[in-house]
Biopython code that builds the backbone (N, CA, C, O; Angstrom):
import numpy as np
from Bio.PDB.StructureBuilder import StructureBuilder

atoms = [
    (1, "UNK", "N", (-5.615, 39.890, 27.914)),
    (1, "UNK", "CA", (-5.876, 39.449, 26.498)),
    (1, "UNK", "C", (-5.170, 38.216, 26.209)),
    (1, "UNK", "O", (-3.963, 38.130, 26.433)),
    (2, "UNK", "N", (-5.875, 37.211, 25.703)),
    (2, "UNK", "CA", (-5.186, 35.890, 25.407)),
    (2, "UNK", "C", (-4.563, 35.926, 24.081)),
    (2, "UNK", "O", (-5.110, 36.530, 23.158)),
    (3, "UNK", "N", (-3.340, 35.254, 23.921)),
    (3, "UNK", "CA", (-2.645, 35.128, 22.683)),
    (3, "UNK", "C", (-3.513, 34.153, 21.802)),
    (3, "UNK", "O", (-4.143, 33.231, 22.319)),
    (4, "UNK", "N", (-3.516, 34.407, 20.411)),
    (4, "UNK", "CA", (-4.279, 33.502, 19.498)),
    (4, "UNK", "C", (-3.664, 32.067, 19.633)),
    (4, "UNK", "O", (-2.481, 31.842, 19.887)),
    (5, "UNK", "N", (-4.649, 31.121, 19.426)),
    (5, "UNK", "CA", (-4.310, 29.751, 19.454)),
    (5, "UNK", "C", (-4.225, 29.266, 18.031)),
    (5, "UNK", "O", (-5.173, 29.470, 17.274)),
    (6, "UNK", "N", (-3.159, 28.646, 17.629)),
    (6, "UNK", "CA", (-2.958, 28.152, 16.302)),
    (6, "UNK", "C", (-2.984, 26.617, 16.345)),
    (6, "UNK", "O", (-2.338, 25.990, 17.185)),
    (7, "UNK", "N", (-3.714, 26.065, 15.459)),
    (7, "UNK", "CA", (-3.729, 24.592, 15.335)),
    (7, "UNK", "C", (-3.148, 24.271, 13.938)),
    (7, "UNK", "O", (-3.318, 25.029, 12.983)),
    (8, "UNK", "N", (-2.488, 23.168, 13.865)),
    (8, "UNK", "CA", (-1.882, 22.768, 12.544)),
    (8, "UNK", "C", (-2.346, 21.357, 12.229)),
    (8, "UNK", "O", (-2.633, 20.578, 13.138)),
    (9, "UNK", "N", (-2.421, 21.020, 10.927)),
    (9, "UNK", "CA", (-2.812, 19.741, 10.526)),
    (9, "UNK", "C", (-1.745, 19.382, 9.368)),
    (9, "UNK", "O", (-1.369, 20.268, 8.600)),
    (10, "UNK", "N", (-1.302, 18.159, 9.269)),
    (10, "UNK", "CA", (-0.465, 17.766, 8.252)),
    (10, "UNK", "C", (-1.254, 17.645, 6.866)),
    (10, "UNK", "O", (-2.206, 16.878, 6.720)),
    (11, "UNK", "N", (-0.786, 18.436, 5.923)),
    (11, "UNK", "CA", (-1.464, 18.411, 4.651)),
    (11, "UNK", "C", (-0.889, 17.375, 3.699)),
    (11, "UNK", "O", (-1.610, 16.641, 3.024)),
    (12, "UNK", "N", (0.448, 17.346, 3.670)),
    (12, "UNK", "CA", (1.128, 16.311, 2.789)),
    (12, "UNK", "C", (2.509, 16.037, 3.223)),
    (12, "UNK", "O", (3.139, 16.849, 3.901)),
    (13, "UNK", "N", (2.974, 14.939, 2.853)),
    (13, "UNK", "CA", (4.353, 14.406, 3.151)),
    (13, "UNK", "C", (5.012, 14.421, 1.747)),
    (13, "UNK", "O", (4.411, 13.950, 0.781)),
    (14, "UNK", "N", (6.171, 14.929, 1.644)),
    (14, "UNK", "CA", (6.868, 15.033, 0.389)),
    (14, "UNK", "C", (7.964, 14.035, 0.297)),
    (14, "UNK", "O", (8.779, 13.876, 1.206)),
    (15, "UNK", "N", (7.973, 13.324, -0.881)),
    (15, "UNK", "CA", (9.053, 12.342, -1.117)),
    (15, "UNK", "C", (9.702, 12.735, -2.402)),
    (15, "UNK", "O", (9.056, 12.797, -3.449)),
    (16, "UNK", "N", (11.003, 13.007, -2.325)),
    (16, "UNK", "CA", (11.799, 13.298, -3.543)),
    (16, "UNK", "C", (12.139, 12.085, -4.279)),
    (16, "UNK", "O", (12.585, 11.099, -3.692)),
    (17, "UNK", "N", (11.935, 12.117, -5.625)),
    (17, "UNK", "CA", (12.328, 10.912, -6.499)),
    (17, "UNK", "C", (13.129, 11.409, -7.620)),
    (17, "UNK", "O", (12.924, 12.534, -8.077)),
    (18, "UNK", "N", (14.067, 10.597, -8.104)),
    (18, "UNK", "CA", (14.903, 10.989, -9.151)),
    (18, "UNK", "C", (14.061, 10.938, -10.532)),
    (18, "UNK", "O", (14.209, 11.824, -11.374)),
    (19, "UNK", "N", (13.248, 9.950, -10.704)),
    (19, "UNK", "CA", (12.465, 9.768, -11.895)),
    (19, "UNK", "C", (10.985, 9.734, -11.624)),
    (19, "UNK", "O", (10.468, 8.684, -11.243)),
    (20, "UNK", "N", (10.279, 10.823, -11.800)),
    (20, "UNK", "CA", (8.874, 10.922, -11.369)),
    (20, "UNK", "C", (8.038, 9.885, -12.085)),
    (20, "UNK", "O", (7.232, 9.238, -11.417)),
    (21, "UNK", "N", (8.154, 9.672, -13.352)),
    (21, "UNK", "CA", (7.290, 8.780, -14.026)),
    (21, "UNK", "C", (7.524, 7.293, -13.591)),
    (21, "UNK", "O", (6.604, 6.478, -13.529)),
    (22, "UNK", "N", (8.753, 7.020, -13.312)),
    (22, "UNK", "CA", (8.974, 5.600, -12.783)),
    (22, "UNK", "C", (8.385, 5.445, -11.365)),
    (22, "UNK", "O", (7.832, 4.403, -11.013)),
    (23, "UNK", "N", (8.525, 6.515, -10.571)),
    (23, "UNK", "CA", (7.920, 6.370, -9.190)),
    (23, "UNK", "C", (6.411, 6.301, -9.310)),
    (23, "UNK", "O", (5.788, 5.516, -8.594)),
    (24, "UNK", "N", (5.799, 7.080, -10.176)),
    (24, "UNK", "CA", (4.282, 7.027, -10.387)),
    (24, "UNK", "C", (3.954, 5.545, -10.781)),
    (24, "UNK", "O", (3.070, 4.940, -10.174)),
    (25, "UNK", "N", (4.633, 4.985, -11.751)),
    (25, "UNK", "CA", (4.309, 3.658, -12.138)),
    (25, "UNK", "C", (4.538, 2.642, -11.025)),
    (25, "UNK", "O", (3.730, 1.731, -10.845)),
    (26, "UNK", "N", (5.597, 2.785, -10.298)),
    (26, "UNK", "CA", (5.747, 1.806, -9.172)),
    (26, "UNK", "C", (4.722, 1.910, -8.127)),
    (26, "UNK", "O", (4.244, 0.894, -7.623)),
    (27, "UNK", "N", (4.343, 3.158, -7.760)),
    (27, "UNK", "CA", (3.222, 3.275, -6.772)),
    (27, "UNK", "C", (1.972, 2.790, -7.289)),
    (27, "UNK", "O", (1.217, 2.211, -6.508)),
    (28, "UNK", "N", (1.624, 2.951, -8.563)),
    (28, "UNK", "CA", (0.446, 2.489, -9.178)),
    (28, "UNK", "C", (0.455, 0.989, -9.167)),
    (28, "UNK", "O", (-0.546, 0.368, -8.812)),
    (29, "UNK", "N", (1.530, 0.407, -9.535)),
    (29, "UNK", "CA", (1.716, -1.092, -9.578)),
    (29, "UNK", "C", (1.510, -1.670, -8.191)),
    (29, "UNK", "O", (1.085, -2.819, -8.071)),
    (30, "UNK", "N", (1.783, -0.944, -7.178)),
    (30, "UNK", "CA", (1.616, -1.398, -5.788)),
    (30, "UNK", "C", (0.243, -1.130, -5.273)),
    (30, "UNK", "O", (-0.060, -1.403, -4.111)),
    (31, "UNK", "N", (-0.629, -0.576, -6.160)),
    (31, "UNK", "CA", (-2.025, -0.427, -5.851)),
    (31, "UNK", "C", (-2.541, 0.964, -5.332)),
    (31, "UNK", "O", (-3.696, 1.119, -4.936)),
    (32, "UNK", "N", (-1.637, 1.925, -5.361)),
    (32, "UNK", "CA", (-2.023, 3.270, -4.929)),
    (32, "UNK", "C", (-2.684, 4.037, -6.054)),
    (32, "UNK", "O", (-2.463, 3.774, -7.236)),
    (33, "UNK", "N", (-3.502, 4.992, -5.649)),
    (33, "UNK", "CA", (-4.167, 5.848, -6.544)),
    (33, "UNK", "C", (-3.220, 7.108, -6.700)),
    (33, "UNK", "O", (-3.072, 7.872, -5.747)),
    (34, "UNK", "N", (-2.603, 7.311, -7.865)),
    (34, "UNK", "CA", (-1.617, 8.390, -8.063)),
    (34, "UNK", "C", (-2.079, 9.248, -9.172)),
    (34, "UNK", "O", (-2.454, 8.723, -10.220)),
    (35, "UNK", "N", (-2.079, 10.546, -9.015)),
    (35, "UNK", "CA", (-2.420, 11.495, -10.109)),
    (35, "UNK", "C", (-1.352, 12.483, -10.236)),
    (35, "UNK", "O", (-0.751, 12.937, -9.262)),
    (36, "UNK", "N", (-1.109, 12.832, -11.531)),
    (36, "UNK", "CA", (-0.128, 13.957, -11.792)),
    (36, "UNK", "C", (-0.768, 15.277, -11.459)),
    (36, "UNK", "O", (-1.972, 15.427, -11.669)),
    (37, "UNK", "N", (-0.020, 16.263, -10.942)),
    (37, "UNK", "CA", (-0.567, 17.463, -10.545)),
    (37, "UNK", "C", (-0.679, 18.395, -11.704)),
    (37, "UNK", "O", (-1.425, 19.372, -11.631)),
    (38, "UNK", "N", (0.024, 18.142, -12.769)),
    (38, "UNK", "CA", (-0.035, 18.948, -14.016)),
    (38, "UNK", "C", (0.069, 17.973, -15.181)),
    (38, "UNK", "O", (0.340, 16.800, -14.923)),
    (39, "UNK", "N", (-0.123, 18.355, -16.435)),
    (39, "UNK", "CA", (-0.042, 17.372, -17.507)),
    (39, "UNK", "C", (1.271, 16.546, -17.449)),
    (39, "UNK", "O", (2.357, 17.080, -17.226)),
    (40, "UNK", "N", (1.121, 15.263, -17.655)),
    (40, "UNK", "CA", (2.223, 14.273, -17.551)),
    (40, "UNK", "C", (3.477, 14.722, -18.181)),
    (40, "UNK", "O", (4.547, 14.583, -17.590)),
    (41, "UNK", "N", (3.398, 15.268, -19.380)),
    (41, "UNK", "CA", (4.619, 15.519, -20.201)),
    (41, "UNK", "C", (5.579, 16.583, -19.427)),
    (41, "UNK", "O", (6.802, 16.527, -19.549)),
    (42, "UNK", "N", (5.000, 17.445, -18.714)),
    (42, "UNK", "CA", (5.883, 18.432, -18.072)),
    (42, "UNK", "C", (5.732, 18.361, -16.489)),
    (42, "UNK", "O", (6.116, 19.286, -15.773)),
    (43, "UNK", "N", (5.192, 17.291, -16.033)),
    (43, "UNK", "CA", (4.984, 17.228, -14.560)),
    (43, "UNK", "C", (6.283, 17.130, -13.753)),
    (43, "UNK", "O", (7.248, 16.472, -14.143)),
    (44, "UNK", "N", (6.254, 17.836, -12.585)),
    (44, "UNK", "CA", (7.322, 17.818, -11.663)),
    (44, "UNK", "C", (6.854, 17.220, -10.346)),
    (44, "UNK", "O", (7.672, 17.052, -9.442)),
    (45, "UNK", "N", (5.585, 16.894, -10.196)),
    (45, "UNK", "CA", (5.081, 16.348, -8.936)),
    (45, "UNK", "C", (3.749, 15.573, -9.264)),
    (45, "UNK", "O", (3.061, 15.820, -10.254)),
    (46, "UNK", "N", (3.466, 14.627, -8.342)),
    (46, "UNK", "CA", (2.274, 13.799, -8.398)),
    (46, "UNK", "C", (1.763, 13.542, -7.043)),
    (46, "UNK", "O", (2.517, 13.630, -6.074)),
    (47, "UNK", "N", (0.522, 13.230, -6.925)),
    (47, "UNK", "CA", (-0.080, 13.018, -5.502)),
    (47, "UNK", "C", (-0.558, 11.547, -5.363)),
    (47, "UNK", "O", (-1.080, 10.940, -6.299)),
    (48, "UNK", "N", (-0.350, 11.026, -4.161)),
    (48, "UNK", "CA", (-0.866, 9.717, -3.810)),
    (48, "UNK", "C", (-1.995, 10.048, -2.856)),
    (48, "UNK", "O", (-1.757, 10.691, -1.834)),
    (49, "UNK", "N", (-3.226, 9.629, -3.156)),
    (49, "UNK", "CA", (-4.480, 9.962, -2.416)),
    (49, "UNK", "C", (-4.763, 8.812, -1.478)),
    (49, "UNK", "O", (-4.452, 7.647, -1.723)),
    (50, "UNK", "N", (-5.369, 9.223, -0.399)),
    (50, "UNK", "CA", (-5.874, 8.294, 0.633)),
    (50, "UNK", "C", (-7.294, 8.654, 0.920)),
    (50, "UNK", "O", (-7.648, 9.785, 0.589)),
    (51, "UNK", "N", (-8.119, 7.896, 1.461)),
    (51, "UNK", "CA", (-9.530, 8.224, 1.765)),
    (51, "UNK", "C", (-9.606, 9.318, 2.894)),
    (51, "UNK", "O", (-10.556, 10.099, 2.946)),
    (52, "UNK", "N", (-8.636, 9.342, 3.736)),
    (52, "UNK", "CA", (-8.584, 10.438, 4.726)),
    (52, "UNK", "C", (-7.139, 10.739, 5.134)),
    (52, "UNK", "O", (-6.265, 9.901, 4.912)),
    (53, "UNK", "N", (-6.878, 11.826, 5.683)),
    (53, "UNK", "CA", (-5.542, 12.217, 6.192)),
    (53, "UNK", "C", (-4.724, 12.815, 5.087)),
    (53, "UNK", "O", (-5.204, 13.048, 3.977)),
    (54, "UNK", "N", (-3.406, 13.074, 5.431)),
    (54, "UNK", "CA", (-2.536, 13.731, 4.471)),
    (54, "UNK", "C", (-2.254, 12.960, 3.190)),
    (54, "UNK", "O", (-2.411, 11.739, 3.233)),
    (55, "UNK", "N", (-1.882, 13.492, 2.125)),
    (55, "UNK", "CA", (-1.475, 12.876, 0.880)),
    (55, "UNK", "C", (0.072, 12.765, 0.865)),
    (55, "UNK", "O", (0.799, 13.403, 1.627)),
    (56, "UNK", "N", (0.465, 11.968, 0.004)),
    (56, "UNK", "CA", (1.928, 11.951, -0.285)),
    (56, "UNK", "C", (2.154, 12.599, -1.627)),
    (56, "UNK", "O", (1.516, 12.301, -2.637)),
    (57, "UNK", "N", (3.119, 13.520, -1.566)),
    (57, "UNK", "CA", (3.515, 14.237, -2.881)),
    (57, "UNK", "C", (4.878, 13.701, -3.323)),
    (57, "UNK", "O", (5.905, 13.868, -2.665)),
    (58, "UNK", "N", (4.810, 13.034, -4.507)),
    (58, "UNK", "CA", (6.098, 12.648, -5.175)),
    (58, "UNK", "C", (6.580, 13.852, -5.978)),
    (58, "UNK", "O", (5.834, 14.415, -6.780)),
    (59, "UNK", "N", (7.742, 14.212, -5.769)),
    (59, "UNK", "CA", (8.327, 15.342, -6.591)),
    (59, "UNK", "C", (9.781, 15.136, -6.958)),
    (59, "UNK", "O", (10.573, 14.451, -6.311)),
    (60, "UNK", "N", (10.054, 15.831, -8.109)),
    (60, "UNK", "CA", (11.444, 15.779, -8.528)),
    (60, "UNK", "C", (11.928, 17.310, -8.622)),
    (60, "UNK", "O", (11.124, 18.238, -8.532)),
    (61, "UNK", "N", (13.160, 17.479, -8.790)),
    (61, "UNK", "CA", (13.709, 18.852, -8.980)),
    (61, "UNK", "C", (13.814, 19.162, -10.442)),
    (61, "UNK", "O", (14.286, 18.371, -11.258)),
    (62, "UNK", "N", (13.348, 20.358, -10.738)),
    (62, "UNK", "CA", (13.399, 20.770, -12.263)),
    (62, "UNK", "C", (14.876, 20.911, -12.608)),
    (62, "UNK", "O", (15.730, 21.199, -11.770)),
    (63, "UNK", "N", (15.125, 20.685, -13.917)),
    (63, "UNK", "CA", (16.500, 20.663, -14.524)),
    (63, "UNK", "C", (17.307, 21.968, -14.112)),
    (63, "UNK", "O", (18.462, 21.932, -13.689)),
    (64, "UNK", "N", (16.595, 23.068, -14.277)),
    (64, "UNK", "CA", (17.227, 24.351, -13.984)),
    (64, "UNK", "C", (16.718, 24.936, -12.707)),
    (64, "UNK", "O", (16.315, 26.099, -12.686)),
    (65, "UNK", "N", (16.717, 24.153, -11.601)),
    (65, "UNK", "CA", (16.112, 24.542, -10.361)),
    (65, "UNK", "C", (16.768, 25.780, -9.799)),
    (65, "UNK", "O", (16.075, 26.541, -9.124)),
    (66, "UNK", "N", (18.030, 26.048, -10.014)),
    (66, "UNK", "CA", (18.701, 27.241, -9.414)),
    (66, "UNK", "C", (17.967, 28.515, -9.926)),
    (66, "UNK", "O", (17.874, 29.508, -9.205)),
    (67, "UNK", "N", (17.477, 28.471, -11.108)),
    (67, "UNK", "CA", (16.700, 29.622, -11.681)),
    (67, "UNK", "C", (15.406, 29.849, -10.924)),
    (67, "UNK", "O", (14.885, 30.963, -10.939)),
    (68, "UNK", "N", (14.885, 28.864, -10.282)),
    (68, "UNK", "CA", (13.593, 28.906, -9.578)),
    (68, "UNK", "C", (13.680, 29.251, -8.092)),
    (68, "UNK", "O", (12.682, 29.486, -7.411)),
    (69, "UNK", "N", (14.961, 29.268, -7.621)),
    (69, "UNK", "CA", (15.108, 29.422, -6.158)),
    (69, "UNK", "C", (14.381, 30.731, -5.580)),
    (69, "UNK", "O", (13.648, 30.652, -4.594)),
    (70, "UNK", "N", (14.605, 31.840, -6.195)),
    (70, "UNK", "CA", (13.961, 33.087, -5.667)),
    (70, "UNK", "C", (12.545, 33.140, -5.948)),
    (70, "UNK", "O", (11.825, 33.637, -5.081)),
    (71, "UNK", "N", (12.015, 32.702, -7.040)),
    (71, "UNK", "CA", (10.521, 32.674, -7.200)),
    (71, "UNK", "C", (9.914, 31.693, -6.187)),
    (71, "UNK", "O", (8.862, 31.978, -5.614)),
    (72, "UNK", "N", (10.542, 30.574, -5.966)),
    (72, "UNK", "CA", (9.949, 29.627, -5.039)),
    (72, "UNK", "C", (9.952, 30.299, -3.638)),
    (72, "UNK", "O", (8.958, 30.185, -2.920)),
    (73, "UNK", "N", (11.037, 30.992, -3.233)),
    (73, "UNK", "CA", (11.020, 31.672, -1.943)),
    (73, "UNK", "C", (9.813, 32.695, -1.812)),
    (73, "UNK", "O", (9.204, 32.833, -0.751)),
    (74, "UNK", "N", (9.503, 33.424, -3.005)),
    (74, "UNK", "CA", (8.458, 34.411, -2.899)),
    (74, "UNK", "C", (7.138, 33.669, -2.848)),
    (74, "UNK", "O", (6.236, 34.172, -2.179)),
    (75, "UNK", "N", (6.939, 32.582, -3.452)),
    (75, "UNK", "CA", (5.661, 31.877, -3.474)),
    (75, "UNK", "C", (5.414, 31.030, -2.227)),
    (75, "UNK", "O", (4.301, 30.981, -1.702)),
    (76, "UNK", "N", (6.453, 30.379, -1.773)),
    (76, "UNK", "CA", (6.322, 29.374, -0.710)),
    (76, "UNK", "C", (6.937, 29.787, 0.568)),
    (76, "UNK", "O", (6.841, 29.030, 1.534)),
    (77, "UNK", "N", (7.528, 30.859, 0.664)),
    (77, "UNK", "CA", (8.166, 31.382, 1.863)),
    (77, "UNK", "C", (9.616, 31.260, 1.875)),
    (77, "UNK", "O", (10.197, 30.400, 1.214)),
    (78, "UNK", "N", (10.222, 32.125, 2.634)),
    (78, "UNK", "CA", (11.678, 32.188, 2.728)),
    (78, "UNK", "C", (12.347, 30.900, 3.071)),
    (78, "UNK", "O", (11.939, 30.239, 4.026)),
    (79, "UNK", "N", (13.350, 30.511, 2.344)),
    (79, "UNK", "CA", (14.025, 29.267, 2.582)),
    (79, "UNK", "C", (13.487, 28.076, 1.705)),
    (79, "UNK", "O", (14.154, 27.052, 1.558)),
    (80, "UNK", "N", (12.293, 28.251, 1.150)),
    (80, "UNK", "CA", (11.707, 27.090, 0.350)),
    (80, "UNK", "C", (12.612, 26.704, -0.792)),
    (80, "UNK", "O", (12.904, 25.532, -1.032)),
    (81, "UNK", "N", (13.066, 27.789, -1.521)),
    (81, "UNK", "CA", (13.975, 27.501, -2.717)),
    (81, "UNK", "C", (15.193, 26.744, -2.335)),
    (81, "UNK", "O", (15.608, 25.800, -3.007)),
    (82, "UNK", "N", (15.778, 27.181, -1.212)),
    (82, "UNK", "CA", (17.045, 26.542, -0.769)),
    (82, "UNK", "C", (16.752, 25.080, -0.387)),
    (82, "UNK", "O", (17.514, 24.185, -0.752)),
    (83, "UNK", "N", (15.655, 24.833, 0.345)),
    (83, "UNK", "CA", (15.272, 23.354, 0.570)),
    (83, "UNK", "C", (15.098, 22.599, -0.690)),
    (83, "UNK", "O", (15.555, 21.459, -0.770)),
    (84, "UNK", "N", (14.482, 23.138, -1.665)),
    (84, "UNK", "CA", (14.325, 22.394, -2.899)),
    (84, "UNK", "C", (15.606, 22.046, -3.585)),
    (84, "UNK", "O", (15.713, 20.982, -4.194)),
    (85, "UNK", "N", (16.638, 22.964, -3.502)),
    (85, "UNK", "CA", (17.898, 22.629, -4.087)),
    (85, "UNK", "C", (18.597, 21.578, -3.276)),
    (85, "UNK", "O", (19.418, 20.866, -3.855)),
    (86, "UNK", "N", (18.372, 21.413, -2.054)),
    (86, "UNK", "CA", (19.077, 20.394, -1.201)),
    (86, "UNK", "C", (18.515, 18.989, -1.364)),
    (86, "UNK", "O", (19.243, 18.033, -1.099)),
    (87, "UNK", "N", (17.255, 18.800, -1.787)),
    (87, "UNK", "CA", (16.573, 17.583, -1.860)),
    (87, "UNK", "C", (17.370, 16.481, -2.655)),
    (87, "UNK", "O", (17.503, 15.349, -2.190)),
    (88, "UNK", "N", (17.882, 16.847, -3.843)),
    (88, "UNK", "CA", (18.606, 15.834, -4.640)),
    (88, "UNK", "C", (19.873, 15.229, -3.874)),
    (88, "UNK", "O", (20.187, 14.043, -3.977)),
    (89, "UNK", "N", (20.539, 16.116, -3.133)),
    (89, "UNK", "CA", (21.800, 15.595, -2.445)),
    (89, "UNK", "C", (21.385, 14.633, -1.395)),
    (89, "UNK", "O", (22.177, 13.749, -1.068)),
    (90, "UNK", "N", (20.256, 14.718, -0.856)),
    (90, "UNK", "CA", (19.771, 13.758, 0.170)),
    (90, "UNK", "C", (19.416, 12.407, -0.303)),
    (90, "UNK", "O", (19.357, 11.445, 0.463)),
    (91, "UNK", "N", (19.169, 12.337, -1.619)),
    (91, "UNK", "CA", (18.697, 11.079, -2.193)),
    (91, "UNK", "C", (17.250, 10.904, -2.121)),
    (91, "UNK", "O", (16.537, 11.696, -1.505)),
    (92, "UNK", "N", (16.783, 9.831, -2.768)),
    (92, "UNK", "CA", (15.254, 9.588, -2.822)),
    (92, "UNK", "C", (14.771, 9.254, -1.409)),
    (92, "UNK", "O", (15.429, 8.633, -0.575)),
    (93, "UNK", "N", (13.519, 9.752, -1.244)),
    (93, "UNK", "CA", (12.822, 9.531, -0.004)),
    (93, "UNK", "C", (12.210, 10.728, 0.581)),
    (93, "UNK", "O", (12.017, 11.733, -0.102)),
    (94, "UNK", "N", (11.866, 10.648, 1.951)),
    (94, "UNK", "CA", (11.266, 11.820, 2.602)),
    (94, "UNK", "C", (12.204, 12.968, 2.534)),
    (94, "UNK", "O", (13.408, 12.853, 2.762)),
    (95, "UNK", "N", (11.560, 14.184, 2.181)),
    (95, "UNK", "CA", (12.317, 15.375, 2.104)),
    (95, "UNK", "C", (11.675, 16.570, 2.732)),
    (95, "UNK", "O", (12.393, 17.542, 2.963)),
    (96, "UNK", "N", (10.376, 16.608, 3.042)),
    (96, "UNK", "CA", (9.814, 17.660, 3.721)),
    (96, "UNK", "C", (8.316, 17.360, 4.113)),
    (96, "UNK", "O", (7.783, 16.299, 3.790)),
    (97, "UNK", "N", (7.710, 18.271, 4.772)),
    (97, "UNK", "CA", (6.358, 18.142, 5.296)),
    (97, "UNK", "C", (5.564, 19.433, 5.083)),
    (97, "UNK", "O", (6.118, 20.505, 5.328)),
    (98, "UNK", "N", (4.447, 19.403, 4.693)),
    (98, "UNK", "CA", (3.558, 20.549, 4.588)),
    (98, "UNK", "C", (2.490, 20.561, 5.644)),
    (98, "UNK", "O", (1.789, 19.563, 5.810)),
    (99, "UNK", "N", (2.336, 21.641, 6.360)),
    (99, "UNK", "CA", (1.346, 21.863, 7.426)),
    (99, "UNK", "C", (0.316, 22.966, 6.983)),
    (99, "UNK", "O", (0.645, 23.956, 6.330)),
    (100, "UNK", "N", (-0.884, 22.712, 7.375)),
    (100, "UNK", "CA", (-1.949, 23.768, 7.286)),
    (100, "UNK", "C", (-2.166, 24.305, 8.611)),
    (100, "UNK", "O", (-2.425, 23.567, 9.562)),
    (101, "UNK", "N", (-2.061, 25.671, 8.720)),
    (101, "UNK", "CA", (-2.242, 26.309, 10.019)),
    (101, "UNK", "C", (-3.454, 27.137, 10.081)),
    (101, "UNK", "O", (-3.630, 28.037, 9.260)),
    (102, "UNK", "N", (-4.308, 26.874, 11.026)),
    (102, "UNK", "CA", (-5.545, 27.729, 11.205)),
    (102, "UNK", "C", (-5.327, 28.546, 12.510)),
    (102, "UNK", "O", (-5.068, 28.027, 13.596)),
    (103, "UNK", "N", (-5.453, 29.827, 12.296)),
    (103, "UNK", "CA", (-5.390, 30.700, 13.519)),
    (103, "UNK", "C", (-6.815, 30.975, 14.059)),
    (103, "UNK", "O", (-7.701, 31.429, 13.335)),
    (104, "UNK", "N", (-6.987, 30.684, 15.336)),
    (104, "UNK", "CA", (-8.259, 30.862, 15.946)),
    (104, "UNK", "C", (-8.104, 31.896, 17.108)),
    (104, "UNK", "O", (-7.097, 31.929, 17.814)),
    (105, "UNK", "N", (-9.120, 32.697, 17.252)),
    (105, "UNK", "CA", (-9.040, 33.748, 18.287)),
    (105, "UNK", "C", (-9.424, 33.179, 19.613)),
    (105, "UNK", "O", (-9.423, 33.894, 20.615)),
]
sb = StructureBuilder()
sb.init_structure("model")
sb.init_model(0)
sb.init_chain("A")
sb.init_seg("    ")
for serial, (resi, resn, name, xyz) in enumerate(atoms, 1):
    if name == "N":
        sb.init_residue(resn, " ", resi, " ")
    sb.init_atom(name, np.array(xyz, "f"), 0.0, 1.0, " ", f" {name:<3s}", serial, name[0])
structure = sb.get_structure()
């Protein structure tokens, strides 16, 4: 019996930013198509779209991020909440990568 073969594709690259609205404005001014993932007033992340390939996700850490650590772990997998809490300490820029995995028999 052969083991299943898994293939993965990059879904999006995550960039942590201190001020989401300023980052969105800067990327739009540079000519990128950027959309907020939720209503602008309460947005924590936005997407930079391209005609093909992965997107760039701009994100910031919620004010009370420590309260979200365990729910994030439940929704996004073990360790996701801990990673989210470390992003601000690393400063602005690349912070993570999201992969889509397809299992094929």
